[in-house]
C-alpha positions as CSV (number, residue, x, y, z in Angstrom):
1,M,-25.2,-137.2,27.7
2,R,-24.5,-140.2,25.5
3,S,-23.6,-140.5,21.1
4,A,-20.4,-130.5,47.6
5,R,-21.5,-131.6,50.2
6,L,-24.8,-131.0,52.3
7,S,-23.8,-128.1,53.7
8,R,-23.6,-126.3,50.4
9,V,-27.6,-126.6,50.3
10,A,-27.7,-125.2,53.7
11,L,-25.5,-122.1,52.3
12,F,-28.0,-121.3,49.8
13,T,-30.7,-121.4,51.9
14,V,-29.2,-118.7,54.0
15,L,-28.4,-116.7,51.1
16,L,-32.0,-116.8,50.2
17,L,-33.3,-116.0,53.7
18,T,-31.3,-113.0,53.3
19,V,-32.4,-112.0,49.5
20,G,-32.6,-107.9,48.8
21,T,-29.8,-107.2,51.1
22,T,-28.1,-105.0,48.4
23,C,-25.1,-103.1,49.9
24,T,-24.2,-99.8,49.0
25,S,-20.8,-99.9,50.2
26,S,-17.6,-100.8,48.1
27,G,-16.0,-102.1,51.2
28,G,-14.4,-105.7,50.9
29,R,-10.8,-105.7,52.7
30,P,-9.8,-102.3,53.9
31,G,-8.8,-100.0,51.1
32,E,-9.8,-102.8,48.3
33,A,-11.8,-100.4,45.7
34,A,-14.7,-102.1,43.9
35,R,-13.6,-103.9,40.4
36,P,-15.6,-105.5,37.5
37,G,-16.1,-109.4,38.1
38,A,-14.4,-111.3,35.4
39,A,-16.2,-111.9,32.1
40,S,-14.8,-115.6,32.3
41,A,-14.7,-118.6,34.7
42,G,-11.5,-119.3,33.3
43,D,-12.3,-122.4,31.5
44,A,-9.3,-123.8,29.6
45,L,-11.9,-125.3,26.7
46,F,-14.6,-123.0,27.0
47,P,-12.7,-119.5,27.9
48,A,-15.7,-117.2,27.0
49,L,-18.3,-119.2,29.6
50,G,-19.3,-118.2,32.8
51,N,-18.6,-115.2,34.9
52,R,-17.0,-114.6,38.4
53,G,-17.0,-112.2,41.2
54,Y,-20.3,-113.8,42.5
55,D,-21.9,-116.9,43.3
56,V,-25.6,-117.6,42.4
57,A,-28.0,-119.4,45.2
58,H,-30.8,-119.3,43.3
59,Y,-32.8,-118.6,40.0
60,A,-36.4,-117.6,39.8
61,L,-37.4,-118.0,36.1
62,T,-41.1,-116.9,35.1
63,L,-41.7,-117.8,31.2
64,D,-44.4,-117.5,28.9
65,Y,-44.1,-119.1,25.4
66,V,-45.8,-119.3,22.6
67,P,-45.4,-122.4,20.6
68,E,-47.5,-120.9,17.2
69,T,-44.5,-118.4,16.9
70,N,-41.5,-119.7,19.4
71,E,-41.8,-116.4,21.2
72,L,-40.4,-116.5,24.8
73,T,-41.1,-113.7,27.3
74,G,-39.3,-114.1,30.8
75,T,-38.4,-112.5,34.1
76,A,-35.1,-113.8,35.6
77,V,-34.7,-113.3,39.4
78,I,-30.9,-114.0,40.5
79,T,-30.0,-114.4,44.0
80,A,-26.1,-114.5,44.5
81,R,-23.4,-113.3,46.9
82,A,-20.7,-110.9,46.1
83,E,-17.2,-112.7,46.4
84,Q,-15.2,-109.4,45.7
85,P,-16.3,-105.5,46.0
86,L,-18.6,-105.3,42.7
87,S,-18.2,-102.2,40.3
88,R,-20.3,-104.3,37.9
89,F,-20.6,-108.0,36.8
90,S,-21.6,-110.2,33.7
91,L,-24.3,-113.0,33.0
92,D,-24.5,-115.2,29.9
93,L,-26.9,-114.4,27.5
94,A,-27.4,-115.7,23.6
95,G,-29.8,-113.6,21.6
96,L,-32.9,-112.4,23.5
97,S,-33.8,-108.9,23.9
98,V,-33.3,-107.3,27.5
99,R,-36.0,-104.9,28.1
100,D,-34.6,-103.7,31.6
101,A,-32.7,-104.6,34.4
102,S,-32.4,-103.9,38.4
103,I,-30.0,-104.8,41.5
104,G,-32.1,-104.7,44.7
105,G,-35.0,-103.2,43.5
106,T,-32.8,-100.1,42.0
107,D,-32.4,-99.6,38.0
108,A,-29.2,-101.0,36.6
109,E,-26.9,-100.0,33.6
110,V,-27.0,-102.7,30.7
111,S,-24.6,-103.0,28.1
112,R,-24.4,-106.4,25.6
113,K,-21.5,-107.7,23.8
114,K,-22.0,-110.8,21.8
115,N,-23.3,-113.2,24.6
116,K,-22.5,-111.2,28.0
117,L,-25.0,-109.0,29.7
118,T,-23.0,-106.7,31.7
119,L,-24.8,-105.1,34.6
120,T,-23.9,-102.1,36.4
121,P,-25.4,-101.5,39.8
122,A,-26.5,-97.9,41.1
123,H,-23.7,-98.5,44.0
124,P,-21.0,-101.0,44.2
125,L,-21.8,-104.2,45.7
126,R,-19.6,-105.1,49.0
127,T,-17.8,-108.4,49.5
128,G,-20.0,-110.7,50.9
129,A,-23.3,-108.9,49.9
130,T,-26.3,-110.9,49.1
131,F,-28.1,-109.3,46.2
132,T,-30.9,-109.7,43.7
133,T,-31.1,-109.1,40.1
134,T,-34.0,-108.7,38.0
135,I,-34.2,-109.2,34.3
136,H,-37.1,-108.9,32.2
137,Y,-36.4,-110.3,28.3
138,S,-38.0,-111.7,25.4
139,G,-37.6,-112.9,21.8
140,T,-37.2,-115.9,19.9
141,P,-34.9,-118.5,21.7
142,K,-32.3,-119.9,19.0
143,M,-30.6,-123.4,18.6
144,I,-27.0,-123.0,18.4
145,T,-24.6,-125.2,17.0
146,D,-21.6,-126.3,19.1
147,A,-18.1,-126.8,18.7
148,G,-18.6,-130.6,17.9
149,G,-21.1,-130.1,15.4
150,G,-24.2,-130.9,17.3
151,V,-27.2,-128.5,18.1
152,E,-28.3,-127.3,21.6
153,G,-30.3,-124.4,22.9
154,W,-34.0,-123.8,22.7
155,I,-35.0,-126.5,20.0
156,E,-38.2,-126.6,18.1
157,T,-39.9,-129.9,18.1
158,D,-43.1,-130.9,15.7
159,D,-45.3,-130.0,18.8
160,G,-43.3,-127.5,21.0
161,A,-39.8,-127.0,21.9
162,A,-36.9,-128.7,24.1
163,A,-34.5,-126.6,25.7
164,L,-31.2,-128.5,25.9
165,G,-27.9,-126.7,27.5
166,E,-24.9,-129.2,27.2
167,P,-22.3,-127.3,27.3
168,T,-23.4,-123.7,26.6
169,G,-27.1,-124.0,25.4
170,S,-28.8,-122.8,28.6
171,M,-27.9,-119.1,27.9
172,T,-30.3,-119.0,24.9
173,W,-33.3,-119.2,27.2
174,F,-32.3,-117.3,30.5
175,P,-29.4,-115.1,31.8
176,G,-27.1,-116.8,34.4
177,N,-23.5,-117.8,35.1
178,H,-23.7,-120.6,32.6
179,H,-20.6,-122.7,33.9
180,P,-20.7,-125.8,35.8
181,S,-18.7,-124.4,38.8
182,D,-21.6,-122.1,39.6
183,K,-24.6,-124.4,41.0
184,A,-27.7,-123.3,42.1
185,L,-31.4,-124.0,43.1
186,Y,-34.6,-123.2,40.9
187,D,-37.8,-122.4,40.5
188,I,-39.0,-122.4,37.1
189,T,-42.7,-121.4,35.9
190,V,-43.8,-121.7,32.5
191,T,-47.1,-120.4,31.1
192,V,-48.0,-122.1,27.9
193,P,-51.7,-122.6,26.0
194,E,-53.9,-124.9,28.0
195,D,-53.6,-128.1,25.4
196,Y,-49.7,-128.4,26.3
197,T,-47.7,-129.4,29.0
198,A,-44.2,-127.7,30.0
199,I,-41.9,-130.0,32.2
200,S,-39.1,-128.7,33.8
201,N,-36.3,-130.2,36.6
202,G,-37.5,-131.1,40.1
203,E,-41.0,-131.6,41.7
204,L,-44.2,-130.4,40.2
205,T,-45.4,-127.5,42.9
206,G,-48.6,-126.3,40.8
207,M,-50.7,-126.2,38.4
208,R,-53.1,-123.2,37.3
209,H,-55.5,-122.6,34.3
210,K,-56.3,-119.2,33.5
211,G,-58.5,-118.3,30.3
212,S,-56.8,-120.4,27.7
213,R,-53.5,-120.9,29.4
214,T,-52.2,-123.1,31.8
215,T,-49.2,-122.1,34.3
216,W,-46.9,-125.1,35.4
217,R,-44.6,-124.3,38.6
218,W,-41.3,-126.7,39.1
219,H,-39.0,-126.6,41.8
220,M,-35.5,-127.8,42.0
221,G,-34.4,-128.0,45.7
222,E,-31.0,-129.2,45.2
223,P,-28.2,-127.7,43.6
224,M,-28.0,-128.0,39.8
225,A,-25.6,-126.5,37.0
226,G,-27.2,-124.6,34.6
227,Y,-26.4,-126.9,31.4
228,V,-28.6,-129.7,32.5
229,A,-31.4,-127.1,33.4
230,T,-34.4,-128.0,31.1
231,V,-37.8,-126.6,29.9
232,V,-39.6,-128.8,27.5
233,V,-43.0,-128.0,26.0
234,G,-45.4,-130.4,24.1
235,S,-47.7,-133.0,24.1
236,F,-47.2,-135.8,26.4
237,D,-48.6,-139.0,27.8
238,I,-47.9,-138.6,31.9
239,S,-47.4,-141.2,34.3
240,T,-46.0,-141.4,38.1
241,T,-45.1,-143.8,40.2
242,T,-42.5,-144.4,43.0
243,T,-39.4,-146.7,43.5
244,T,-39.4,-149.2,46.3
245,R,-37.8,-146.6,48.7
246,G,-40.5,-144.3,47.6
247,L,-39.0,-142.0,45.8
248,P,-41.6,-140.1,43.3
249,V,-41.0,-141.0,39.5
250,Y,-42.4,-138.5,36.7
251,I,-42.3,-139.7,33.4
252,A,-43.6,-138.1,30.5
253,I,-43.9,-139.7,26.9
254,D,-44.5,-138.2,23.5
255,P,-47.5,-139.8,21.7
256,D,-45.4,-140.9,18.7
257,E,-43.1,-142.8,21.4
258,V,-45.5,-144.5,23.3
259,Q,-45.7,-147.5,21.4
260,D,-41.7,-147.9,21.3
261,S,-41.7,-147.2,25.1
262,P,-43.4,-149.9,27.0
263,G,-42.4,-150.5,30.6
264,M,-40.7,-147.2,31.5
265,T,-42.8,-147.1,34.7
266,E,-41.1,-149.9,35.8
267,L,-37.4,-149.6,34.1
268,I,-36.9,-146.1,36.0
269,P,-37.6,-147.2,39.4
270,E,-35.7,-150.6,39.1
271,I,-32.4,-149.0,37.9
272,I,-32.7,-146.1,40.4
273,D,-32.8,-148.9,43.1
274,W,-29.9,-150.9,41.4
275,A,-27.7,-147.7,41.1
276,S,-28.5,-146.9,44.8
277,S,-27.1,-150.2,45.9
278,R,-23.9,-149.6,43.5
279,F,-23.1,-145.7,44.1
280,G,-25.0,-144.5,47.3
281,R,-28.0,-142.7,48.2
282,Y,-30.1,-141.0,45.0
283,P,-28.9,-137.6,45.6
284,F,-32.4,-135.7,44.9
285,A,-36.2,-135.7,45.7
286,G,-37.5,-137.1,42.7
287,T,-36.5,-138.8,39.3
288,G,-38.2,-139.8,36.0
289,A,-37.6,-139.1,32.3
290,I,-38.8,-137.2,29.2
291,V,-39.1,-139.2,26.0
292,D,-39.8,-136.5,23.2
293,H,-40.4,-137.3,19.6
294,L,-37.2,-135.5,17.9
295,P,-35.7,-138.2,16.5
296,D,-32.8,-136.2,14.3
297,L,-31.2,-134.8,17.4
298,E,-29.4,-138.4,17.9
299,Y,-28.7,-137.6,21.7
300,A,-29.9,-137.8,24.6
301,L,-29.0,-135.5,27.4
302,E,-28.9,-136.1,31.6
303,T,-31.3,-132.9,32.4
304,Q,-31.6,-133.2,36.2
305,T,-34.0,-135.7,38.0
306,K,-35.6,-136.1,34.4
307,P,-33.5,-137.2,31.8
308,Y,-34.2,-136.1,28.0
309,F,-34.3,-138.8,25.5
310,E,-35.2,-137.5,21.9
311,K,-37.0,-140.9,21.1
312,A,-37.5,-144.1,22.6
313,P,-34.5,-145.3,24.4
314,D,-32.8,-148.8,25.0
315,E,-32.4,-149.9,28.3
316,T,-28.4,-149.0,28.4
317,L,-29.0,-145.8,27.5
318,V,-31.5,-145.0,30.1
319,V,-29.0,-146.6,32.5
320,H,-26.4,-144.1,31.2
321,E,-28.3,-140.9,31.6
322,L,-29.9,-142.0,35.4
323,A,-26.4,-142.8,36.1
324,H,-25.2,-139.2,35.4
325,Q,-28.0,-137.9,38.3
326,W,-24.8,-139.2,40.6
327,F,-21.9,-138.4,38.3
328,G,-22.4,-135.0,36.6
329,N,-25.6,-133.5,38.1
330,S,-24.9,-134.1,42.0
331,V,-21.1,-134.4,41.7
332,T,-20.1,-132.1,38.9
333,P,-16.9,-131.3,37.5
334,S,-15.3,-128.0,38.3
335,S,-14.3,-127.5,34.4
336,W,-15.1,-129.1,31.5
337,Q,-11.4,-130.5,31.0
338,D,-13.0,-133.2,33.6
339,M,-15.7,-134.5,31.4
340,W,-14.7,-138.0,31.6
341,L,-16.0,-138.0,35.8
342,N,-19.5,-137.6,33.9
343,E,-19.4,-140.1,30.7
344,G,-16.5,-142.4,31.7
345,F,-18.5,-143.2,34.8
346,A,-22.1,-143.3,33.2
347,T,-20.6,-145.3,30.3
348,Y,-19.0,-147.8,33.0
349,A,-22.5,-148.0,35.0
350,E,-23.8,-149.5,31.1
351,W,-21.1,-152.2,31.9
352,L,-21.8,-152.7,35.7
353,W,-25.5,-153.3,34.6
354,Q,-25.2,-155.2,31.7
355,E,-23.0,-157.4,33.9
356,D,-25.3,-157.4,36.8
357,Q,-28.2,-158.6,34.7
358,G,-26.0,-161.5,33.4
359,D,-25.9,-160.7,29.7
360,T,-22.2,-159.9,29.3
361,T,-19.2,-159.4,32.0
362,A,-17.2,-155.8,32.1
363,D,-14.3,-157.8,31.6
364,E,-15.7,-158.9,28.2
365,I,-16.7,-155.3,27.6
366,F,-13.5,-154.1,28.5
367,E,-11.7,-156.4,25.7
368,A,-13.7,-155.6,22.9
369,F,-13.4,-151.9,23.7
370,Y,-9.6,-152.7,23.4
371,D,-9.8,-154.8,20.4
372,G,-11.5,-152.5,18.7
373,T,-14.3,-154.6,18.1
374,H,-17.1,-153.0,20.2
375,P,-19.5,-150.8,18.0
376,E,-18.6,-147.7,20.4
377,S,-14.6,-148.3,20.5
378,E,-13.9,-146.3,17.6
379,G,-11.7,-143.4,18.0
380,I,-10.8,-143.8,21.9
381,W,-7.1,-143.7,21.6
382,D,-7.4,-140.1,19.3
383,F,-6.5,-138.3,23.1
384,P,-6.3,-139.2,26.9
385,P,-9.9,-138.9,28.3
386,A,-8.7,-136.0,31.0
387,R,-7.2,-134.1,28.3
388,P,-9.9,-133.1,25.4
389,P,-7.7,-131.0,23.2
390,S,-10.4,-128.7,22.4
391,A,-14.2,-127.7,23.1
392,G,-15.1,-129.8,20.0
393,Q,-13.8,-132.8,21.3
394,V,-15.0,-133.0,24.8
395,S,-17.8,-135.3,23.8
396,D,-15.9,-137.7,21.9
397,S,-15.2,-141.3,22.4
398,P,-11.8,-141.2,24.5
399,V,-14.1,-139.2,26.8
400,Y,-16.7,-141.9,27.1
401,G,-15.2,-145.3,26.5
402,R,-11.2,-144.8,27.3
403,G,-12.9,-143.3,30.6
404,A,-14.8,-146.4,31.2
405,M,-11.7,-148.7,30.6
406,A,-9.7,-146.6,33.2
407,L,-12.2,-147.2,35.8
408,H,-12.3,-150.9,35.0
409,R,-8.6,-151.2,35.0
410,L,-9.1,-149.4,38.5
411,R,-11.2,-151.9,39.9
412,E,-9.0,-155.0,38.7
413,T,-6.4,-153.2,40.3
414,V,-7.6,-152.2,43.9
415,G,-10.4,-155.1,44.1
416,D,-14.1,-155.1,44.0
417,R,-14.2,-154.1,47.6
418,H,-12.1,-150.9,47.5
419,F,-13.7,-150.1,44.1
420,F,-17.3,-150.0,45.3
421,A,-16.6,-148.0,48.5
422,I,-14.7,-145.6,46.6
423,L,-18.1,-144.7,44.4
424,K,-19.9,-144.4,47.3
425,T,-17.4,-142.4,49.5
426,W,-17.1,-140.3,46.2
427,T,-20.6,-139.2,45.5
428,K,-21.3,-138.8,49.2
429,R,-18.4,-136.7,50.1
430,H,-19.1,-134.7,47.0
431,R,-22.9,-134.3,46.9
432,F,-23.9,-131.2,45.1
433,G,-20.4,-130.1,45.0
434,N,-17.7,-129.4,42.0
435,V,-14.8,-131.5,41.7
436,H,-11.4,-132.3,39.9
437,T,-9.9,-135.4,38.5
438,S,-7.1,-134.9,40.9
439,Q,-9.6,-135.4,44.1
440,F,-10.7,-138.6,42.4
441,I,-7.2,-140.0,42.7
442,E,-6.3,-138.8,45.8
443,L,-9.6,-140.7,47.2
444,C,-8.8,-144.0,45.3
445,E,-5.3,-144.0,46.5
446,K,-6.4,-143.3,50.1
447,E,-9.2,-146.0,50.3
448,S,-7.0,-148.5,49.0
449,G,-3.5,-147.4,50.2
450,M,-2.1,-148.0,46.7
451,D,0.1,-145.8,44.5
452,L,-2.0,-145.5,41.6
453,T,0.0,-142.9,39.9
454,G,1.2,-145.0,37.1
455,L,-2.2,-146.7,36.5
456,F,-4.0,-143.2,35.9
457,E,-1.1,-141.6,34.1
458,T,-1.4,-144.7,31.6
459,W,-5.3,-144.5,31.3
460,I,-6.3,-141.0,31.5
461,Y,-3.4,-138.9,31.0
462,S,-1.0,-140.7,28.2
463,K,-2.2,-140.7,24.6
464,E,-0.9,-143.7,23.8
465,K,-2.7,-147.0,23.5
466,P,-1.9,-148.8,26.7
467,N,0.1,-152.5,27.0
468,L,-1.9,-155.1,28.5
469,A,1.0,-157.5,28.6
């Protein structure tokens, strides 16, 4: 947004191969009784978000959408693994009506309280059991106003809708464990009127026309956090190409934005190739972009594999959102407190791009931020980037600009050779996983052989504006 290792994929695959093995025993450790999973992931900034007691491996979402009435009908088949003996567990779901639910093919008891959907299986689930939950739901998905005053969720456009989920909006269109610490694989199938296009994450695996409606099937084969899942429905000009290394590129542009979006088919492969040289191998099976026509939204989002732009973007914005495919989407913070690991890194990617293009140097951009002359520098000293004081400030300027400044000071301190080695090691070591800031600091010190306690305390943990003298 801008204004784990490969073994984890193997684990998801193993879980999917054991779909349906719901256990009817409450067994955990000897003598351990089944108990409810917590209705919170324990996030300091979003205490009501997410759930505990299980780990989701896969979402199979089958959606039918009628743009004229903004009606959505859905079936969610959720494959998960119990991490404790479960007497019941919860999911995040805002609005929408649940018709029924089952666990392992057997009807489950369903209750609702605010944005929590609680399911009670016919028999408790054993620790380690892989189970499938099927939920049928429908209604008019809603747009929500987040703590920072922005809008997210299911947003109607002039010719369809866009599902945007950062930080909590994905719960408006499918039930799930909507905290970034629980990533999963996705298969998303969307049926819409035949004159509409339905776009989602990952690769297009099939289209089927039946009567006056078309079904689009998308597969996201690498782990994804719920907040970067998307469905966008509307009229689009579609183009496909590849990068120089053969990576598929899928670009969808609203006809109203085509004139202002020249060169996207050349720009995106160029940025991906450049970023791969700076940050390491691109982590997903495909890339691209969605350029919609929703100018009042006033933000873009790093939806996985295909960043969403509310209107024709400028070059640096494309760099920012594509950099998130490494920083945020593949390597994902374990809590929203560490948002700077997303936004500070993507912002610094903009600085590196401009430097490598010969436009300006990262030093010059840093100085403009420090002096307050850069147009995006307002408010960067309001709080330390690794300590946002509230949910409403998690996307404020310190997280972006001062986060990028911290990375530049790191680069100056350890030197280019160590700095870029750190970035590549970070994205490789934690590919598809979740991380904390402490892990990044530990890596920096190990790779550089330096004690960097003072640097990080000054730039990401202290509120005061640092003295450069």
